[in-house]
Structure formats: structure tokens, C-alpha cells
N, C-alpha and C positions, 0 to 999 in steps of 0.2 A: 536494416531495421527488421525487427520481428513482425510477423503478421498480427493483426488486431486480436484474433482469438487467443494466440499464445500469450500476448501481453495481459489480456484480461484473466487468463488462467493463472499466470504468475501473481497478479495482484490478489486474486482470491486466495491462493496458497499462502502468500506472505501475510496477509491480514488474518487468516485463520491461525497461522503460527503465532503471530503476535497476540491474538485474542486468547489462545489456549495456553501458551507457554509464558507469556509476559503480560498478564492482565494489567500490571501497573503501567505499562507502556501504552497499551491499547486505548486507555481512556484519554490519552493525549492526542489521538488522531483528531484532526479538525472536523471531519465529517464522518458520518456512518458509512462505511464501505459497502454496506449491504443495501443501500437505497439507490434507486435509479432516478434520473432526472425526469420530470414530468413534461418538460417542453419537447416539442418535436425536433428542434435543432438546438441542443444545449451548448454547442460550440466545443464539444469534446471530441478530439480527433486522436489518431494513433500517436502523434507526437506528444500530445498532452498526457495521454495515458502512460507512455513510455517514460516521460519525465516524472510522473507521479510514482511509477514503479521504482525508478532510481532513488527517489527521495525516501520511499519506504525501506528499500534495501540499506540505504545509508543510515537511516534512523535505527534500524535493527542492529546493524553492525556496530554503530557507536554505543548503543545500549549494552550489547554483549561485551564489548571491550571495557567499558566503564564498570560494568558489574563485576568483571573478573578482578579488577584492581582493588575493589572494596573487600 
């Protein structure tokens, strides 16, 4: 598993890509990726962030494949 810093960096990169290159997709993200939780222990760990990254990658890949077909 990747270290936390690299997972966060990838999340930032992919959300930036979605925001700048696919704004029609960016608005469908459930939360604002630029916000940080206010709680001291929000229950977000490396596994949770890795799963979130996987879902972002899948969302982007699906969108790119679907867009090419149209």
C-alpha cells in the first residue's frame, strides 16, 4: 500500500484533472475535495483514502471511455 502522503498527492492531482479538464464530471463529486474535516479524529485513514482514490480513478476512466463512444 502506498504511503499516506503519496495517496493524498494522487487524490489532489486527479481531482485537479477532473476539475480543469472535465468540469461536467467535477460537479458530480459528492464532496468538495478541497475541504478538510474539522473534527480531531474524523475516521479517515490510509485505507479509506486509497479506496477513495480508486473510486476517483474508476470514475474518470469510465467517463473517458463513455465520452469517446459518443
